[in-house]
N, C-alpha and C positions, 0 to 999 in steps of 0.2 A: 466669776459667777454672776449671772444675770439676776437682778432683783425684781424684774417686772416682766410680764408676758411679752414675748417677742412680737414686734409690730412689723418691722420691715428691715430688709437688708442685713444679712449676717446669719450666722448659724447658732443654734441653741443646743446645748448639751442637756437633754431632758434628764439624764441620769443624775445630774448635779442639782436638780431642783428637788424640793421636798415633794412628798406625795400629794399633798393638798395643792401645792402650786402647780404641779404637773397636771393634775386633774383640771384645775382652773384654766390652765393654758390650753389643754385639748378642747375643753368646752368652749373657750373663747374662739378657737379656730373654727369650730363648727357653727357657732351661732352668729358669727360676724364675718362678713365678706372681707377680702383683702383690702379693697379700696375703702370700705367703711373704716377699717383700722388705720388707714393712712390719712383720710380726709376729715373724718368727724371725731376729733379728739377733744378731751377735756382741756380747758385753758386756751391760750392763744390770743386773748383779747388785746394784750399789749403788742404782740407781734403784728396783729392786723392793724392796730392804730399806727404803729411805726411804719408799716408798709404803706399805709395811706399817705403818710407825710412824705416819705422818700419818693413815692411816685409823683406826688404833687411837685416836689422840687425838680424831678426829671422833666415833667411837663413844662414847668416854668422856664427852665433852660431851653427847652425845645422851641417854644414859640418865640423866645427872644433871639435864638440863633437863626430861625427861619427868617425873621425880620419884622420890623414894625409895619403894621398895615397902613400907618400914616403915609408911608412911602409907596403905597400900592400903585399909584399912577406911574411912578418911576419903574416899578417892576414890570408893568404892562409894556412900557416902552422898551425896557431892557430885554425882556424875554419873548417878545412877540415873534421874533424870528424862529423860535423853537416850534411854534405851532401850538394849538390848544387841543389836548387829548384828555378828556375828563377821566378821573380815576377815583375809585373808592366811593365815599359818600357823595362826592361831587357829581357822580353820574345821576343820582336821584334828582338833584336840582337842575342839572343840564337837560334831563329828560323833559321837564316841564317848560323850561325857558329856552333851551337851545342856544344860549349865549354865555359868554364869559361873565362871571359874577361882577356886579357893579362894585365900584370902590366903596360905596356906603355899606353894601352887604358884607364885604370882606372886613372892613373896619369894625362892623357890628359883631362879627364872629370872633374877631381878635379880642375885642373888649370883653365879650362874654367869656372867652377862654380865661382871660386874666382874672376876672372876678370869681369865676367858679373854681379856679385853681387855688386862689387864696382861701376861699370858703372850705374847699376840700382839705387844705393843709391844717386850718384851724379847727376843723370838725364842726362847721356850722351847717345844719341840715346835711349831715355827713353822707348819707346814702344818695340823696338827690344830687348834691353838689359833685359827688364823685362821678356819677353817671354823666352829668352835664359837662364836667371838665373833660372827661374822656372823649365824649362825642364831639364837642366843639373844637378841642385841640386837634383831633383826628381830621375833622373837616377842614380846619385852617391849613394844616400841613398838606392835606390832599389837594387843596386848591393850588398851592405853590408847586406841587409835584405834577399838576395837570398841564404845565407848560412843557411840551416835548413828549416823545413817545415812551421814555423810560424814567426810572428813578433809581437813586442810590439807596444804600442801607443805613445812612446816618441817623435817620429819625424814626424808623419804623419799629425798632425793638422796644423802645419805651412805650410807644403807642399800643403795641400788641400786649405788653405787660399790663397796662392800665385797663385795656378792654377786657382782659381775662379776669381782672380784679374787681371791676366796677360794680358788680351786683352783690358783693360780699358785705358783711356787717363789720364795720370798722370804727364806729364812733362811740362805743360804750365806755371807753377810757381815753384819757389824753385828748379830750375834745371839749369844745364849748358846749356841745350837746350834753356831755356827761355832767358838766358843771351846772347847767340849767336843770337837768333832771335831779341832781342831788340837792342843790341849795335853793332853787325856786319852786320846783314842783314837789320837793320833799319826798321823792319816791325812793324805793329800795334800790340797791345796787343791781345793775342789769346783767353783770358778768355771769353770775351763777345761773341765772334764768335762761341764758342763751348759750350755754356750753355746747360745743360741737359745731358751732356755726362760724368760728373764727379762723380755723386752720385752712379750710379748703380755698378761700380766696387768696391767701398768702402763697400757698403751694401752686395755685394756678398762675399767679403772676411770676413766681420763680420759674415754673416750668416753661412759660411763654418766653422768658428771658433766655433760658438755657437751651431751648429748642433752636433759638437763633444761632447759638454756638454750634450745636450738634448738626444743624442743617448745613453750616459752613463746612464741617468735617465731612458730611455725607457728599456734598458737591465735589470736594477735593478727591474723595475716593471714586466718585462717578466720572467726573470730567477731568481730573488732574492725574490720571494714570496711577491711582492708588498711592502707595507709599513712595513712588518715584516723585510725587509732588515735593516731598521733603528731601529725598536722597539724590536728586539731580541738581542742576544749577538753577533751578526754578526761583528760589528765594533771592539769589544773587541777581538774576536777570530782572525780577520784579522790582527790586530796589533800584537797579540801574535805570529801568524804564521810567519809574516814578520820578526820579530826579534828573534823568538825562534828556527827556523829551521837551519839557517846558520849564523845569526848575533846575538851577545849576549851582545850588549851594547845599549839598547834602551834609547832614551832621557828621561829626567825627565817628560816632558809633556805627553809623550806616556804612561809612567808607571802610572802617575796620572789618565789619562783618562781611562785606562783599568780597574782600580779598583773602579770606580764610575759609577754604572749603569745609573743613571740619566744623568750624563755628557755625556757618550758615546752614549746614545740613543738620547739625544738632539742634539749632534753634527751630528748624522746620519740624523735626520730630517732636520736640516739646510742644509746639503749637498744636499739632495733630492730637497729642495726648490730652492737652487742656480742653480743646474743643469737643473731643469725644466724651470726656468724663463728666463735665458739668451737668449734663442732663440727669445723671443718677442721684442728684441731690434730693430729689423728691423721695427717694428710698432711704435717705440717711437721717431721717428726723430723730431717730434714737441715738444718733452719733453726731451731736451738734458741733463738736470741734472739727471732725472730718468734713462735715457739711460746710462749715464756714471756710475751710481751706479750699475745698474743691469748687465750691460755688462762688464765694466772695473773692478769695485770693487769686484763683486762676483767671477769673473774668477781669479782675483789676490788672493783672499782669498782661492780659491781652490788650487792654486799653492802653497801658503804658508802652507796650511794644509798638502799637500803631502810632502812638504819639512821638516816641523818640526815634523810631526808624523811618517812618513815612511822614511824620509831622502832621498826622491826621488826629487832631485833638477832639475828643467827644466828651465834653464835661457832662452832658446829659445822660451818659451811660453810667457814670460813677455811682450815683445813688442806687442804681439797680443792684450793685454788689451787696448792699445791705439787706436785700431780701433773703439771703441765705444764712442770716444770723438768727439764732434762736435767742431772742432778747430775754425771754422769761427764764430760760435755763441758766444763762449767764447771770441774770439777776439773782436767782436762787443760790448760785454758787458764791457770788459776792456777799450776799447777806448771811449765808451759812458760814462763811469763813470768819465772820465777825461775831462768833458766839460769845467769846470772852467780853468783847466790847459791849454787847447788848445788855450784860448785867450792869455795866457801869453807865451805860447811856440808854435809858428806857425808850428814848425817842426812836432808836433803831428798831426796837420791838414793835412800836406803834407803826413805823413805816412799813415793816414787813407785813403786818396785819392789814394795813390800809391797801397795800398793793395787791393783796389777795392773789399772789402768784400760785397758779395751780402746780401741784407736785406730780411729776410723772406724765406719761403719755398714755392715758387710759381712754379707750374707745367709749363714746357716749352712746348708750342704747336707746335713749329717749327721743331720738330724731325721727320725725314722722316719715313714712314712706313717700308721701307726696313731695316733701321738701327734698329728700334725697333724689327723687325722680327728676325734679327740676334741675338740681345741681348736675346730676349725671348727664342729663340731656344737653344742657348748655355746654358742658365740657366736651361731650362727644362731638357736637357740631363744631365748636370752636377749634379744638385741637385736631379733630378729624380733617377739617379743611386746611388747617395749618400744615399737617403732615402731607396732605395731597399737594400742597403748594410746592414744597421742596422736592417731592418725588416726581410730580408731573408738571411743575411750573404753571399751575393754574392762575396764580396771582398775576403774572405777566400776561397770560393769555386773556384773562378776563378783566385785567386792570383793576383788581380789587385791592388797592392800597389800603392798609400797610402790609398785607400779606405778600410774601415774596419767597423766591426759591433760595435766597441768601447765597447767591453764587459769586459773591465778590472774591476776587483773587483765587478762584477755584481752578482756573485753567492752569495747565503746566506750561510755564514760560521757559521751556527748554526744548531743544530739538533732539530727536532720536539720532543715535543711541544715547539713552539717558546717562550711561556710565562714562560718556566721553564729554570733553569740553569742546563746545562748538559755538559759532556765532549764533546769536538770537536776533532775527530780523523782525521789524515791526513798522507798519505804516505810520506816517505822520503828516498832518496838514500843518503848514508853517506860514508865518507872516513875518516879514521884516519891515521895519518902519524907520524912516529917516526924517528928522525934523530940521527946521531952519538952523538950529544950533549945531547940527552935526555936519561933519565934513563929508564930501562925496565919497561913497563907498563905506561910510561908517554907519552901521545900523544899530538900533537900540537892542540891548540884551535884556530880554524879559526874564523875570523870575516867577511870574505867575500869569496864566492865560485863562480867559473864559473858554471853557471847553466847547461851547456851542459854535464859536467862530472857527476854531480849529477843525472841528468835525465837519462844518459846512465847507470849509476849504478842501478837506480831504475827499469829500464826496462830490465836489463840483465838477461839472462837465466842461467848464471853461468858456461857455457862451458869454458874449459881451455883457448883456444886461444882468445876467446872474452874477458875474464878477463885479460889476459896478455896485450891485446891492451889497455884496460882501464887503467891499471897500467902504461903503457908506456905513454899514453896521460897525466896522472896526473904528471908524472916525467917531461915531456916536459913543461907543464904549469908552474911548479915550477921553472924550469931553466929560463923561460921567465919572471918570476916575476908576472905572471898573478894572482896568489893567494895572498891574504893578510893574515898576521898573526898578531894578536894583534894590528890591525890598521896600521901595517907597511908592506911594501913590503917584500916578503919572503926572498929575498937575502940580506935584510938589517938587519935581526934579526937571521937568521939561515943559516947554510951551506946547500948546495944542496945535500949533501951525505945522502941519505935516506936509512935507514937500515930496515924499516918495513912499509908496507902498508896493511891496513885492510879495506875491503869494506863491507857495511851492507845494508840490506833492512829492513826498520822499519815502524811500525805504531806508530806515536807519537800522543799526545793529549794535548789540552789545558785543564787544570783542571777547573772544574766548580766554579763559584762564590759561596761563598765568598773566596775561596782559591785564592792565587795570581796566575795570569795566566802564569807567568814565574817563574822557568824554566818549559818547557813542559815535560811531563812524557812519557816514553816508555810503550806502551801497548803490543807491539809484536816486537821483534828484533832478527835478525839472520844474521850471516855472509854469504857473497857470496864467498869471496876468501881472502887468506892471503899470504903475501910474507914477509919472514923474514930470519934469519940465518939458519932456518931449511929447507928452500926451498919455492916452490910455491905450494899451495894446495887449494882444493875446492871440491865440491860435484856434482854439476849440476844435482839435482834431477828432475824427470819428473813424472807427474801424468798421469795415463792411466786407462782405463775402460776395464775390462775383461768381454766381452759379455757372454762368456760361464759360468763363475763363478758368474756373476752378482755382481761383487765386484770391488771397486777401488783398485788400487795398486800403490805404489810409487816405482819407479825404480831409484836406486842410481848409479851414474857414478863418483866414487871418483877418484881423481888424487892427487899425491904428498904425500900420506900417506904410512906408512910402514906396520902396522898391526892394522887396525882400527876395532873397534866394534861400533855398532850403536844402538840408542834408539830413537823412534819417540814420540815426544811430541805434544800437540795441545792446542790452544785456541779456544773456540767455540764462534762464534758471537762477537768477540772482537771489530770489527769495526761497526757492526750493533747496538749492545748494549754495548758500550765501558765501560770497568771497569779495574782497576788495579788488576789483579789476576795472580797467578803463573800458568804456563802451567801444564797440567796433561798428564800422559802417555796414548798414544792411543792404544787401544786394537787391536791386529792383530797378524799375524804370518809371519815369514820370509821364503821365498823360494829363496835361493841364495841372489841376491842383490835386490830382489823384496819384498816389505812389503805389504801383503794383509790385507786390513782393515776389521775388523769384524763389525757386526751390521749395515749393509748398510741401512736398513730401518730407523733406528734412525738417521743416518748421513744425509739422504736426507732432514730431517726437520731442518737441522742446517748448518750454514756456518762454515767450518773448516779452520783454519790457522795453519799450521803445522811447527814444528821445528825439526831438526835432531841433536841429541847430538852425537858427535864423540869423542871417547876415543882412543888414540894411545899411549900405554906405550913405544913403541920404540922411537917415537918422543918426548914423554913427554908432550903431549897436551891433554886437554879436552875442546872442543869448541862446540858451538851451531851454526848451520847453518840454513839459511832460507829454509823451505820446500815449497811444493805446497800450494796454498791458495784458499779459496772460492770454495768449491767443487760444490755448486749449480751453481755458475757462469760458471764453467767448463762444467757441464752437459748441 
């Protein structure tokens, strides 16, 4: 039997209520809107104060993980190859200056973030410090995300949560402000005077957090072929790609999961359920235990899953789990359970009285229309744009960080038909390095790579100056210790005297079940450039269409060779119908440095992925370079 008017989520058996309670219930439904009965409730001051503190902890972790601005000059050197693309709040400053923020400016924003976050946690000028902490932290992280065209999802959820929370009232208890008000200004308690203004910022922060999870579910339904995201080999392939492209030491739990179809498909279903359900926490305020399980526990398990399976540890997310706990309700339960002890220990009675924990979830009717209007307007704009972002990807289109479509791991990394086990191919840029300490042919095995270098290699055309720049960037990264080798920093296990660098463009594949998913197998692999004791060399091939001859031709632009001869090889449909096959020689004829391909009509029905075999007896090399790919895509 329910002992209080129904507020949200659940069914009410009116026949079981007394007549007076039934009349009160119906009257309440008529006089108070649904959202009023969710957002503007009696009590919640302690929930708001604890939410303020946990969000401050999340922000502190965030700016520390993004990095100390004292190393800003190093960041500029390290990240300049990504390019400068202003995002979020950075766009405002970039509009007036048109330049990358100076080191002094970034250090200032970083220090302002630290100071305001500490003040926010302690509750010093709570409302002002919370706004400043939210905006300065968002600006600082946005600056770091403005290097390169894209961003990941690691830091935006806590920024969205604190932005949704920042205008709320959260310093009336558990704060320095409350102590000053009570012991210095000798004013009355503020809690009773401002009832109805504490719950909405807590629920806004919680909703912002769980919309992050729901958006991930939405993208999986939209881009991941619905429930086939979980019921195909997608999770197995995603783990294999995460560990098989650049990292080669998967944890035992990931290896076990990848080899058991029932296990990884069940895990995928559970993840979809967790990501779908957390958003409903806002309707579970009358069910605090269920709310804590669905909001706190499910989100925490998501964090642990990413940590143990992918080794993506996000400590800044953990405090957000506490937003779904109704601290006042649990406090009432704990104090109420001590009824016998309260007779023996009067201090417990005084504590219960001092805490002034509100009983029940009663809507407050004394909130002014103007205050409600401001709250509803803010939430409508904030969450309206939030929803538009994961439906229409507006954040990526307009670069309004931290808003995002939350499309991480949303694609289905499995090939049709989804109920069959098949290869899963994926492109990879690759770099091999040999130092003075390594024997010829022995290359360093990397366990971590900077993605910008690998992505640059993957998209490179192979032109000489472009490849020299990539090699220079790789050398600089190694001197900085940015790359890791065998789980140790580069400069801790190797000298920085590099004697050979080789860059590749490859199509790798996860082998189909029941074969082990790792190691991944190369389906198509060719060099882009080589730098060793023989010099710097490459090909820079280009695909063209001869309108007059109605034929494709490959034009080679070799550099660094002495007396090369060439042979053109090909894989057909290796990405569309992946298989481990040797390349075959492509029919055609040479006209100078141009190779005209025969049988154009047959080629039009097929995707070609070419390789150029180079033999140079003067240099003493025989190497295979990546050629043009996917002729249908080119046409």
